Each structure stands twice: as structure tokens, then as C-alpha cells.
N, C-alpha and C positions, 0 to 999 in steps of 0.2 A: 222380786221373779222378773219384773218388767225390765227392769236393766240388766238382768242375765240374759233374759234374749235377744236384746238389740246388740249386745258385744258379742254374743255368740253369732248372731247375723253377719255383725260385721267381717267377724274373723272368718264367717263360710265365706264372702264375698272375698277378701282378701286371699283366702285361697284358692277361691276358682279364677280368678284373675294372674293369679302366679302359672296355676296350669297351664291356660292358655296361652301366657308368654313364651314358654320356654318348650311347649308343645309344639310336633308338627305341624302346621295349618294349612290346609290347602288353598286359602284366601290369600296367604302372602308366597311371593316366588324372588327368592334371592338372588338376583341374577349376576353382581360381581362384587366380591371384598379386594380391593387393593390396597395392598401394605407397601410400607416404605421399601426401597428394594434393596438396602443392604442390614443386616440384619447382628451386625457388630461393628464396635469401632465408634458407638455414638457418644460422645463426651456432654459436657454440661453445657446449659445453651442450645444446642441443637435441638430444631424443630422438626419435628416428624409429621409425616402427609399420610393420610390414609382416606379412601375413597371407597362408600357404599351405594350399592343401586340395585333396587329391587321394585316388584311390582306387587302392587294390592288390588283387588277387587273392590267395586265399587258395592256400597258407599260407602267401604273404611278410607277415609285420611287423614295426613299426615301433615300439624301445622309448626311452626316456628314454635310455641310456646310447649307443644310435645316433646323439643328435643332436651338433648344435657344440657345444664346451662353452664355458660362461657364462663371461664374464670375458675371453674372446678378443679381442684388441687388433690390429688393423693398418690402417697409413694414416691413424690420427688416426680410426679409428670401433670402437669397443667395443660387442661383444654383450653389454648391459646384462642382459638376460633372454630365456628361452625359455621357453614353456609348448607343453604336448601334449596334444589330446584324442581319441580315439579312438572310434569306432562300428564296429559289425557291421551290415552288408544282404546278407542272403543270402549268398552264397558270394565276398563283396568284405569288406576291411576300407577302411573311411576315416578319414583322421585330417586333422587341424587345427593347422596349428602357426603359433606367435604369435612373431615375433622382434621384441625393442625395440633398438635398438643407439641409443646414444651419441655425439653428436660434439666430438671433446677435440683438432680441428685447429686450427693458429693461422699463420691467413697475412694479409699486407695487402693483398691486392687478392682481388676475386673468383676464386676455382680450380676447377673440377671437380672431385667427388672420386664414390665410388660406394658404394653399399651390395654388398659382397662376394656374388660368387653362393657359395650353399651347394651340397654334396652331402648328400641323404638317405638312408643307407644300409638295407635291407631284408634280413632274413635268413630263411632257409627251407634249416633243415638244410644240406647244403654247397652250396649254388646261391644266392650272394649276388646283390641286384639294387639298384641306384642309380639315384637322380633328381635332376638337376640343376635347382635355383631361380637364374635368370640374375639376373648383376647388376641394379642399378638405379642409375642416376647423375642427379646433381644439382649445384648451384649454391650454392659455400658462399661466403658474402657477411662480408666482413671487417666487423669493430667500429671499426677507426679506419682512415681514409685512410696509404694509402704515405707520402704528400709532407708530413704535419702537421709544423710546427713546434713553433708554440708553441698550447695552447688559447686564451689570452688574444687572441691576437690575431684566430682565428675568430670570436670572438662578436660578436655584434649587441646594438648600446645599446636598452636597453629605453624603450618610450616610453609612459606614464602616460595612461589615457584622460582626458578633460578632463571638468573638476568641473563638476558641473551642479547650476544654483542652484534651490534648493527652498526658497526662503523664503517667498516667495509661496504656492506648494502648503502651506505649513505652517503660514501663516496662515488661509488658505481652510480648511483642514482643523478648527483650532481652533475656528474663528468654527463651522462648522458643529458641531462637538462640543458648544459651549457652546448652540446653539440648540436641541438635540437634546436636551441635559439640561433644558433649562430646559422646556422643553415638554412631555419626559413627568413630571419633575415637577408641572408643572401640572396635565395630566390624571390623574396619581395623587389629587394633593390635593382636587381636584373630583369626581371619582368614586369614591374609596376611602370603603367603609362600614365598616371594623375600627378595630380599638381601636389602629393601630398608633402613630399620633400624636395627642398631648396635643386640640391645637388642630381634631381633627377627630374629637371625640366631644363635639360642640356637645349641645344638648337638641335641636334640629331634626334631628342627624343620627340621634339616638336615636328619636327619633318615628319617624323615614322608616323604619329599620331594623324598629321593631315594626310597623309598619302592613304591610311587604312579608308579615310571619308571619303576619299577622292573620286567621283565616279568612274566606272573605267570604260573609257570611249579616249578618244584620238585628244581630245581638249583636257582630258584629265591625266594624260600618259603625259603632256606637255605640262602642267600643271606640278604632277610628280617631279619631274626632271627639275624646273626651276625651285621648290621646296629643297632639294637635296643642294643645288646651287647655295642657295640661300643659306643653309647649313655651312657650307664650306666657308663662305665668306664672312659668316656672324664668328665662326672658331677662328680664323684665318687675319680678322681682325678687318681688314680690307678687301675689296673683291680678288680674288683667284683664278687664275686663269690656267690653263696647261703649263703655260712655261713655269709657274711657282711652285708646282706641285712638289720637286725636291724640297725647295725651304722651307714650305709646309711641313713636310714628314719629319725635317730636322726639327723643326719649334715644335711639333704634337709627335714625338716616336710612340705615343699610343695609336696611331693609326699605320705604324708602318707595316704592318701584316697585309692591310689592304691597298697598299699601295697598287697595285697591278690592277686592282678592281675602280681604283679612281680616276687613273690612266683611260680606263678603257668608260667610264663612265663620261668623262668629257667627249671621246669619239661620236659614241651613242649620241650625246646631247645634241651637239653640234648639227649632226646628220638630224635627227630629230627639230631643233628648232628653227633650223635657217634653210633647209632642205624642201622644197615644196612638193616633193614625192612623198614626203612623209605619210604613213598609215599606221592605223593602230595594231597595235599585237598585244597580246593578251599575256606573252610570256615576256616581252620586255617589259610589261608594267606588273608583272610578280618579279622580275628581276630589278625592280627601282625598289620596291618594295624591299626586298629581301636585303638591299644593299643599304638600305635605312636602317634596318633594324641593327645591322651587324657595324655599321658605324655609330649607332648608339651605344652599343654594348662597349665598344672601345672607347667610348666618350667617360662611360663609366667605370674603367677601369677593369672591364670584365674581358 
């Protein structure tokens, strides 16, 4: 009789606990249940996340030992991980529980499955309380169709893209690159003033560089004139005088287009170097600079 009474009391307690667990309690407030974003196309090995936020009146508390057991598996769904975060707000305890479920089901066609409902148990001395998190239904997608017989039969032949004839484009590109290279070399050869190549350091190229660095004064004007004389002498092989201009042009026909300018230079230089009344002229200085550059271009065959 005594044993019967004890069993009866135990059954009564279980029934009482169950009624409290599933009844709407004013002590628990469910703030948010966030389920996975998609409820279709789930395949084997996928991990589904759900989060629950709730608030309970003190002195009810929720501890990690009261949570569902990690690693629990049922109907192809395993509780892979579960975390608990707790805070206090006045006379209330707030909890956020994150569930991670992994799907291990195997099926040959789409099947309806669900994340299980969870019971969260709260303790306050001898007055237990629980909250139920409802199940969440989703569609499991099979990796392989049920009626497939041979994978090779299901394959479609691959079609290679048509080959584009690029010969004409390659020819145009090569021609363009050749023209660009010759053009750049030509500009470099005509305008370069450094000692980068032996044929770029001729007598008139040196004279042009020196005149560019000569100060703009009467002495500088005389030096510029002397630089041009020195270049003419070096090119001629000996001192070049006004009477030697014609033989010089015959010997160096590349300077023939500047024959008149050379004659005029000798007349101006004699007046500049030997006359006592010589004066500085910026126009004259610019003329000498221009003449030295034109002689340099002729020297290079431009």
C-alpha cells in the first residue's frame, strides 16, 4: 500500500510538471525564435542554426545542465552544438540559446523533416517551470534521383566553342608594334641629348648641350659662337674659315640645306668676336641655339 502511494505521488508530480511545461505561464516571455532562413533545398551534412531569446521572472534560472544534451540524434537530425548566454534586467533573467543542428538523413526523393521541439527547464527551489520551443519543418533535398540507372547515360556531350581566327588581328598588332617601335626610336634618336649612344654624341650635339647651359650674357654669347666654330672645325677635320664653307658642304652634303645659315653665322661671329662695339642680344643668342640644334639634326641625318 505504501509503495502504491509513493508511485501515485510520483505520477502526480510528473503530470503536474508536464502541465506547467506546456501551459502558458506569465513567468516566461518568449522574445524571439529565429529559425533557418531557407526551409527547402537542405541536403545531407548541412548545418541549420536556430536562436531563441526569452525572459523569465526571478528567481527562475536556466543553467547549462538544464539544456538539451549536445550530440543528441533523432530522425536524421543531430544537435551538433548548443550555447547559452545570460543577462539580468531588473527582476528578470534574460537568456539567448543558440542551437546548431546537422542533417544526416538519407533519402532518394524530397522529404519533409523538422527540427525537433525543445523543452527548456527553469528551476526555482521546488517550483519547476518550462518553456516549449516549437518544431520547425523543412524540405530535405535528395542528392541523387531515385530512378537514376547509369550516370554515363545521363551525361550530355560537351560542345567546344568555335575557334576564332585571330591571324589578321595578330598581323595588325605586329605592324602597329613595329611602327610604334620605329617611331619611338626615331624620336629618341632625334631629340636625345645624353651620351646614351655613340652616334648621339657628335660635335654639334655637344655644342648644342653646351649652348643650352651657357649663361645669357655677352660673354655667354661669345662662348656660344665659339662652340659652333669648334664643332665645325671638328667635323671638317681642321680649322674651317669662310672660304672653306663650299668644300665643307661638298664633303658633308648632309649640311647643304644650312649652307646659307653657315655663311651668315661666319659674318655674325666675326662681328661679335672681333668688333669692340659688340653687344649682347637675346635674339642673337636664341638664333645660335637654334642653329646648333639644326646642325645637330643634320649631323644625325635627320
